[in-house]
N, C-alpha and C positions, 0 to 999 in steps of 0.2 A: 235875828237870823238863826235858822236851825243849823245843827252841825250833824255831819254823817260820817260813818265809816264805810268805805266801799270794800264789798267782799267779792272777790273774783275768784272763781274755782274751775278747774278743768279736771278731767278723770284720770289721765295718765301723764307720765314724764315726757312721752313723745308729744303730745299736744302742747306741753309747757315749753319744751325746747325748740320744736320744729314748727308748730301751728301758729296761727294767728288769733287763736281765741282769746287769749289773755289780753292782748293790745287792743283787739276789737271790743271786748267787754269793758275795759278801762275808758276807752274812748267815748262809748255810749253813755256810761255812768257819769263822767265829768260832764258831758254835754247836757245831761238831765239836771245835774246840780247847778250848773251855770244858768240855764233857762229859768229854774225855780229858786234861784238866789239861795243855794244851800252850801254852806261852808264844808269842805272836805277836810276831816281831821287826820285820817291815815287811810292808807290803801292796803288791803290784805290779799295776798296771792296764795292760793291753795292748789296743790296738784294731787288730790286724794279723792277716794270715793265718797259719794253722798249716801251710802246705805246706812251709815251711823254718824253720830256727831263726834266720834272718837277720832277727830282729825287734829294733827299737830297745830296748824295755824289758828284753827277755830278755837282750840283750847286755850291758847295764849291770848286770844282775842277776848274770851270769856273771863278770863283772870284780870286783864286790863280794864274791862268794863266794870267789874266789881270794885276793883281798886280806885278807880277814878269815875265814881258816880256823878252824873250830871254833866259830865264834858262832851257826851255824845247823845243826840236825840233819836237818830236813825241808823239803821243798818240797811245798806241798799245793795241790790244784785239785780241782774238783768232779768232772770225768770225764777219761778219758784223752784225749779229742778236744780238750779245752782245752789239753792238754799238746802234742800233735802229731798231725798227720794224714798223716804219712809214717813207715811203719814202719821203714825203713832208718836215717833220720835219727834217730828215737826211741831205737833201740837203742844208737846211739853216744853220744847225749846221756846216757842212763842210765848207761853206762859212765863218762863223764866225771864225772858228779855223784858216783858213787860212789868215784871216785878222790879226790874232794874230802871224802869222809865224809859226803855228804848222800843221803838216800833220798827219790826222788819217789814221791808216793802220791796217788791219786785217792780222795776221801772217800766218793763213790757207788758205785766200783767197786773196792773195797779188794782188794789182792793182797799176799801175803807172798812176796816174790821169792826169799826163801831156800828155799822149796819148789819142786823142780824142776817139778812138774805145773802150777804156776800160771803158768809161763812160756807154756803153751799159751794160757791164758785171756788173758794179756798181748798174745799176738801176734793174738788174736781182737779185742780191744778196739782195738788199734792198726790193725789191718787194715781193720776196718768203716768207720771215717770216711775212710780212704784210698779204699776202694772207693766209698763214697758221693761223695766229691769228683771221682774219675774218671768215674763215671756221670754227674754233673751236667755236667763239662766236655764228655764225649762228646755228651750231649743238645744242649748249646749249640753244639758243632761241627757236628752234623748240621743243626741249625736254621738255622744261618747259612749252611751249603752249600746248603740247599735254598732259601733266600731268594736267594742269589746266582744259582742256576739259573733262577729266576723273574725275574731281571733287577734285583733291588734292590741297591743298594750299602750295604754294612754298615760302620759304623765311622765315625770323624770324617771329614768332608768334606775331599777333597783341594784343592789349589790351583784356584781359579777357581770353586769351589763352596762352598755354605753348607748346613748342616743345618736342615731345617725339619720341621714337624709339620703335617699336614692337619687338617681340621676333625673328622674321625672318629678321630683319634689316631694315624694311620699316619705313620711317619717316612720322609722322602725327602730328597734333595738337589737343589738347584736352582742355576742359574748366580748367581755373585756378579759384578755387572755390571762393577765396576772391574777385578778380576782377571781376569775372562773375557775382556774386550776386549784385554788385554794378551797373554794366552796365544793368542788367535786371531792376534795380530800375530806372536808368537813361532813358531807353527807355519809361517805363510806366509814368514816370513823365513828360516827353516831350510830350507824347501823350495826357495828360490830359490838357496841355496849361496853367497851372496856373504859371508857372515860365518860364522865357526865358532861352536861352541856357547857357548863362554866369552864371546865378544864379544856374543852375542844375550842371554846371562844378564845381563851388566853393563848393557846398554841396557834390558833388562826392568826391572831395579832402579832405573835412572833414571827410567823411566815410572811407577813407583809400585808395583812388585811387592814388597811388604814381607814377606810370609810365606815361609818356606822358605829353606834353604841352598843352595848350588850343588848338593850332592848331591841334594837333594829336588827341584831343578829338572830334574836329569838323570833321575830316576826318573819325574817327570811327563810329560816329552816322550816317554818310552817307554811310557806307560801308555795302552792302547786305550780306557780309560773316556772320553776326550775325543771319541772318534769314535761313541760310544754303545754300546760293548761292554763286557762284564764278563768279566774273566778267572776261570775256574774252574780252581784248581790240581789237579795230580794226586793222587788218593788211591786206594790199594790197586790195584784192577784198572781203575779209571776213569782214562782219560787226560785231560790237561789240554784246555781247549777255551775258545772264546769264545761268549758268548750275547748276545743283544740285550738292552740295558738299558731300564729303564723311566724313566731320566733323560733330560734334554735334552741333546743332544750340542752341543759348541762347534764341531767341525770335521767336515768329510765324511770318509768312509773312504778315499776316494781321497787326500786331502791327508796323512792320517795315515800311510798306507803310503809316500807319497813322501817323507816326512820320514824314515821307518825306512830307506828306501834310501840317502838322504843320510848318515845316521848310520852305516850299515853300509857305506859306501864303495861301493855299488852304482850310484850316481848320481855322475856327475862334478860336482865343485863348481866354480862359477864365481865366483872371490873376487878378481876384478880391481877394485880401488877406487883411484880417482885423485883426489887433492885438488887443486882448481884454485881459483885467485884469481878473485874476481868479475870483475876487469877483463880476464881473460883467457879468455873462455868458449870459444875456438876452439884452445886449447892441446891438441895430440894429434890435430887434425883437419886440419892445413895441412902440405903437403908443399913442401919447397924447390924453386923452379922451375928452380934451376942444378944441384944436386947429387942430387935427389931423396930426401934425407934429411927426416926428420920436423922441423918447426920446433917449438922450445921458446919459452917466455916468461920474462920477467923484468921487474924495475922498476929504473929508475935514479933516483937522487936528484938533483933539480935544485939551482940556485943558491938558490932561495927555500924550500929544504927541502921542495919538493913531489915527489912520486914520479911518474914518467912511466914507462908501460908499453910494452914492445916485444915483437913476435914476431921470433925471430931463429933463424938456423941455427948449430948447434954446430960446424960444419966451418969451414974457412977460406975459404969462398966469399963471405963477408961479406954475405950477404942479411940485411936488418934492416928491419922495417916498423913504423911507429907503430900501436899496438894500437887507439887510438880510431879511426883511419881504417879499419882493417881491420874493425873492429866495425860500423861504420856500412855499409860495403860489403856485408856478409853479409846485413843487412836488405834492401837493394836486390836481392840475389840472390835471397833467400826470396820477395820480393815478385813475381818473374817467374812464380812457380808458383801464385799466389793467384788463384782464379777465383771469379766471383760465384756465388751460390747457384742461380739458374736453370739455369746450365749444368751444375752439379754433380748435379742430379737425374738426368741421363743417366749420369753416373758411378755414381750409386746403382743404377741399373738393372744395369750392368755388375757391381757388387758382389753383387746379388741372384743374378745368373747364376753367379758364381764360387762364391757361398755354396752354392747348389743342388748344384753339382758336388762340392763339398767334403763337404756332407752326404751326398751319395750314396756318397762313399768312406767317411765314417763309418759309414753303414748297413751297408756291406760288412764294416767292422772290427767292428762290433757282432755281425753274423752269424757272424764267424769266432771271437769271443770266446764266443759261445753254444755254438758247436761244441766249442771247447776245454773249456768248463764241463760240457757233457754228456760229453765223454770221460773227464773227471776223476770225475764222479759214476758212470760206468760202470766205471771202473777200481777205485773204492772199492767198488761193489757186487760186482764180480767177487772182490775180495780177500776180502770177507766170506763169499761162497759157498765159496771154496777153505778158509778158516778153518772153517767148519761142516762141511766135507767131510774135514778133517783132512789136507789136501794142503800146508798151510804152518804154521808155528809161530805162537804168539800174538805173539812179539817181532816177526816180520816183518810181521804185520797191523798191529801198532801204528805201526811205521815207515811202512808205506804209508799209512795213515790220517792220520798227521800230515802227511806231505807232501801228500796230496790235500786236505786240509782248508784247508792254508795256500794252496793254488793256487786252491781254490775262493773262499776269502775275498777274495784279490786280484782275480779275475776279477769277482766279483759287485760289488766296489767300483769296478772299471773300468767295468762296464756302467751303473752308477748315474751315474757322472760323465759318460759318454757321453750319456746321456739328458738331464741337466740343462744340459749345454753348449749344446745346440741350441734352448734355449727363450728367448723373449723377447729376440730379438736385433735387433728393430727400433730400440729407442732407441739402441743402440750405433751403427747406420748414421747416424741423424740427428746423434748427437753427432760423428762422424767427419767428416761433411760440414760441419758447423757449424765444426770446427776447421780444416779445410782452407781454408774462405772467409776465415779470419782468421789465417793461420799468422804473418804478419809481426807482427801485433799481440800475439799469444800470445808470440812470441819477445822482442819488446821490453819487455813488462811482467813476463815469467817470471822465475823464480829461476834461478841458475846451472845447477842441476841440470835444470830443465825446458828451459833453452835448449840443454844439451848433448844431451838426449834428442831434440830436434826436428832439430838437425844430424845425429846419428847415425842417425836414421830417414829423413832426406831423402837423404842422401849417404853410402851405405854404403862407397864406395871412396875416401873422403877427398877434400880439395880443393887445388887448387893456385892461388896468388895470386901474380900478377906484379907487383904494384903499382898496377894499374888494374882488373882484372877477375878473376873467378873461372873456373876451369875444373875438370871433373870427369869421369872415364870413364863413369860411370853413376850415375843418380839412382834413387830408389826406384821399383820396378817399377809401384806403384799410381799414383804421381805421373806417370811416363812414359806410362801408358795414358791417364790423364786429358787428358794434353797431346795425344795422338794423336787422341782423340775430338775435342777442342776444335778442332783443325786441320781434321778432316774437316767439322765442323759450319760453320766459316768458308767453306769450299768450296761448301757447299750453299746456293744462293740461288734465290728465286723458285720454289721448288718443283722445280728441276731435279734430275736424277738426280746421285748421288755419282760415278758413272762417265761420264766425257765421251764415251765411246765409245758410249753409248746415244743419243746426238745423231744427226740425220740429216746425211750428208755431201753430200746433194743440195741445190742452189739452185734455187727456183722463181722465174724472172724476173717482171717485170711484164707483158710480153707486148706485142702490137700494139694499135693502137687499132680497135675497142674492146678493152679487155684481156680476154684469156682466161686464166683460171687453170688450166686443164687442160693447157695445152701446156708440156711440159718442155723447156728449152734447156740445152745443155751447152757449156762453154767449149771453144774450138778453138784450136790454135796457128796454123791456116791464115788 
């Protein structure tokens, strides 16, 4: 009597848990064994794909068959697609089983493999399910590619997004607020160039970015999905491209391309970062009045174990100032440039005038970008015509198309940013004027970072402190203009002209009795 192992396989866990396929297969196999007087040694249940033989239960069965040779003569299954859906792997496994003295057999598609002609039927039985698998996979591939071309993101949602289903059953991705806010900060920080990618990643983890490794983070910041684009990879004669996605973008296209320029080294990074003690906010802004070097700062420990901070020169000139005195003095210096709000309204008009001039230049830049965009489109159209006429090769056309599309995408992003930058600017003016009217308060109550920003914006060429007062070669141009306007306003009294030459140089005397106002008398030296 022959002995057989029964191999029962389904494709998914759902079939194994809810369907009747496993029980149906076992019933038919046991009935076949009973009719043909075959003893059943063991029954193996598998819920794994048949694309390869790297299946958990099959691997265990193969180890058992090698360990207990001669205890089994057959491996029975219902159909050959239960055995394998890959013809190449199936032939190798049949050869391996035969070396162990075991014959695989499908009870519903029986084949005597000792007959050479039956190998043709075996090839058909093995190839048919493989073709079915390949056709199903190809249909899925084309369906997903079509969905991507329509702007839909397929698969598990990336960092910053979450998978959702609409009321009509349509799947889509939506921003996940906690991660989305962190990723927005990540792109803005990378665009500034102050920190490298690893530093930004570590800070993002501290802010609460839990999902994803460093490699996933690197992939994310390169993904155009975050600016609203879906990447379509190259397939056969179709070139790779970007399409507008249906999901909500987290950042603008201009910001995304700016980050890519930083990552690619096209934009110079500004990674100067200085750690300053809270008691030494002016460190790096003061120049030694004797030798011209930059003053540094340090703390000295007193007799009562209290620290006293000083600004001092690192050379032998001996300049040394008490930090508290210097810090109080800078507040008085800032207060010199603080003006009341009524006077600043005229300054606002100056800002309006400068802004109009700037936007005029921006409009010229926009026109220039539109010209470049039109030239890129014309170049692409001309390359297409040359390809149709047979004057250039397909490879040359694809190269030109790739270059033109990248340039078009960048120009369109810059155009979008140029339009949005000039909108709703009025609140910024009001905020700027409000800040100028209370610079001393903002400095006194601000953090060390805010204090340093105020100093660097007001005094771009550093400060010199001689122990009593501050001097600087140049103050901020906007503040300087404000002071000039204020000086002019002080000269203008009682409605007189700003130009004193506008006043008459002639003196009208009182005249004789009775006084005559029409007589003009001139002073004489005689």
